[in-house]
C-alpha positions in Angstrom: 82.3 168.6 57.1 79.3 170.9 57.8 79.8 174.4 59.3 77.7 175.5 62.2 75.8 178.8 62.3 78.6 180.3 64.8 81.4 179.4 62.2 79.3 180.9 59.5 78.8 183.8 61.4 82.5 184.5 62.1 83.3 183.8 58.4 80.6 186.4 57.4 82.3 189.0 60.0 85.4 188.4 58.0 83.9 188.8 54.5 82.2 192.2 55.7 85.7 193.6 56.2 87.2 192.1 53.2 85.8 193.9 50.3 87.7 191.9 47.4 85.7 188.5 47.9 83.3 188.4 45.1 81.9 184.6 45.3 80.5 182.7 48.3 79.3 179.1 48.3 77.4 177.8 51.3 76.5 174.4 50.5 75.2 171.9 52.8 76.1 173.2 56.1 74.4 173.1 59.6 72.7 176.5 58.8 69.7 177.0 61.0 66.6 178.5 59.2 67.8 182.0 60.4 71.6 181.3 59.8 71.7 183.3 56.5 71.0 186.7 58.3 74.7 187.6 58.4 75.1 187.1 54.7 72.1 189.1 54.0 73.7 192.1 56.0 76.7 191.6 53.6 74.4 192.0 50.8 72.8 195.0 52.1 76.0 196.8 52.4 77.1 199.2 49.8 80.6 198.2 50.4 79.8 194.4 49.5 81.8 193.1 46.6 79.7 189.9 46.3 78.7 189.1 42.7 78.0 185.5 43.1 76.0 183.6 46.1 75.2 180.0 46.2 73.3 178.5 48.9 72.5 174.7 48.7 70.8 172.2 51.1 69.8 174.6 53.9 66.4 175.3 55.2 65.6 178.9 55.1 62.7 180.6 57.1 60.3 182.6 55.3 61.3 185.7 57.0 64.9 185.2 56.0 63.9 184.5 52.4 61.8 188.0 52.7 65.0 189.8 54.1 67.1 188.3 51.3 64.7 189.5 48.7 64.6 193.1 50.5 68.4 193.2 50.5 68.6 192.4 46.7 66.1 195.1 46.2 68.9 197.8 46.5 71.8 195.5 45.8 73.7 196.5 42.7 76.5 194.0 42.5 74.9 190.5 42.7 74.9 188.9 39.4 74.3 185.1 40.3 72.1 183.7 43.2 71.2 180.0 43.5 68.8 178.9 46.1 69.2 175.2 45.5 67.5 172.6 47.6 66.7 175.0 50.3 63.0 173.6 50.8 61.5 176.9 49.4 57.6 176.6 48.9 55.0 179.3 47.7 55.4 181.2 51.2 58.9 181.7 50.7 58.6 182.6 47.0 55.8 185.2 47.8 58.0 186.8 50.5 61.2 186.8 48.1 59.8 187.9 44.8 58.9 191.7 45.6 62.6 192.4 46.2 63.7 190.6 43.1 61.3 192.8 41.0 63.0 195.9 42.2 66.5 194.4 41.5 68.4 195.5 38.7 71.6 193.7 38.7 70.8 190.0 38.9 71.5 188.1 35.7 71.4 184.3 37.0 68.9 183.0 39.2 68.3 179.3 40.4 65.5 177.7 42.3 66.6 174.2 41.4 65.3 171.3 43.6 62.9 173.0 46.0 59.1 172.6 46.7 58.0 175.0 44.5 54.4 174.3 43.2 52.4 175.8 40.3 51.0 178.7 42.4 54.6 179.8 43.4 55.8 179.4 39.7 52.9 181.7 38.7 54.3 184.2 41.3 57.8 183.9 39.8 56.6 184.3 36.2 54.8 187.4 37.3 58.1 188.7 39.0 60.3 188.0 36.3 58.2 188.9 33.2 59.3 192.5 33.4 62.8 191.7 35.0 65.3 193.9 33.0 68.5 191.8 33.5 67.8 188.1 34.3 69.2 186.1 31.3 69.5 182.6 33.0 66.6 181.0 35.1 66.5 177.5 36.5 63.4 175.9 38.3 64.1 172.3 37.4 63.3 169.6 40.0 60.2 171.4 41.7 56.5 170.4 41.9 55.1 172.3 38.9 52.3 170.7 37.1 50.7 171.6 33.6 48.6 174.4 35.1 51.4 176.3 36.6 53.5 178.9 34.9 
């Protein structure tokens, strides 16, 4: 059963006040391209206890991806982020990576199964080349050719 934006928003409101929740898995829901915004608000909060966020099978807008990166720039708790099969392309990656470059807590990052091409892979490599904490990175299942990365 897929959860709608309204139900996801209500769930996010509950998580905002429950500071003991550390892991959220949002997998294959009926999330609109902007449906992740309430969850980005949680990541932006200094009271957030989230250490792992898994988003899978949801179409994300470029604006939301940029907001997610900006939220992570100042987040010091999230350790794992999976954006699996979210239809991300080079526009999404270019909007997202500046925030990741400033993040100091993320250790695990997955872009598995998106529409990332060689150009986007280059932007990812540039952003991760100096990243101090990422120890696991997954880019399997994308459209990167021999000239990329």
